[in-house]
N, C-alpha and C positions, 0 to 999 in steps of 0.2 A: 766130250766135248765142255769147251769151257767159257763160259760169256765173259768179255772182256767190256769195261767200262770204256765211255766214250767222253772225252774233256770237251763239254761243250761250247767253252770258249775259243775253241778251233773251229766251230762247225756253224754255218748259218743254215736254217732249215726253211724251206718256204712249203708249205701245204697244199696240195693239189686236189686231193678228194677223200672222202672218209667211206668207209663202207664195212658192213658185219664182216667179221674173220670168218670163214665159212670152215665148220669142223667136218661137215659130210657134204661132198658136193652132189652127192644125188638125192638127198633130201633136202638140203639148203640150210640143214641146222646151222644155228650159230655157236661158235667157241665159245667156252665160260674158263676162267680162271679157277684156280684151286678153291675158291671162295663161292664160286657159282656166279660172279662177278662177268658180264657180256664183255667180250674182247672185240675191239675196232681195229680194223687195218686203214692206217694211215698213208695213203702215198705222198713224199715229199722228195722235193730236190733238195740234197744237203751239199753245201760247195764247202770246201776246207780255206779256211782264210790264210793259212801259211803257204801252203803250194799251190794252191788254185785247183785243185783236183775237185771234180763234180761227180753227181751222179744219182741215180732214182734209189729211193730205197722205200720199201712198205714197213712202216715202224708197227708193232701191234701193242696196244695199250687195254687196261681194262677200264669200263667205265659203268654205270648205272644206264646211262644213254649214251645216245648218237654225240659226239663231240662237237660243239658248234663250232667249226672253223670253215672261214670262208676260204675259196679258192685264192691262191697266190699270198695269202696271209704269212706272215712272218711267224714261226713258233718256236717252242722250246720244248724239250723231252726230258722232265725230271727223270733221272735213272736211266739213261740211256745205253744201252749195252749190245754188244753184236756178236754173232757165234758164227763159225763158217762149219758147214753141214756137208756130209757127203752120203748120197743114199744110191747104191750101184754106182752109172754111170752118170749120173746127176750130181751137180752140188752149187753153192750159192751160200749167200750171206743171211742171217737169220736177226733182223733187229726188233729188240724189244724194248718198252720205257714202261715207268710207274705212271705215266700221265702225260696230257700235253696239255700247255698253255699258249696263250698268245705271249710274243716277245714284244718287249719294249724297248726303246734306246735306253732307257734308264738301268733295266734288267741286264741288259748284254753288258753295260759298263760297269755295273756293280757286281755282277757274277750272280745276281738275285734273282728276285723276281717269281721264284716256284712256291 
């Protein structure tokens, strides 16, 4: 499977909630990245500015502590990428990013802010 980068100039993201990314559902152990950094799952509403498509996504980001994101806050995901996965009869999209940051009007216009 291949990760595909997402052009965030074409996407608006509203964060809904942040929770630990669970590695083991039986123990509740939190997932970590290759460097041992805890991973967090951010439920977000993503909408495409060009075609009006919208939907929910759970974006996984590494962070030493829980990202401070308010429900409904507009955010950006530096390094956002997506991959289609399939396992047996199940399939879906996996979303990951390098970070999550609050979006600002000036950052959206300039393409910066990360």
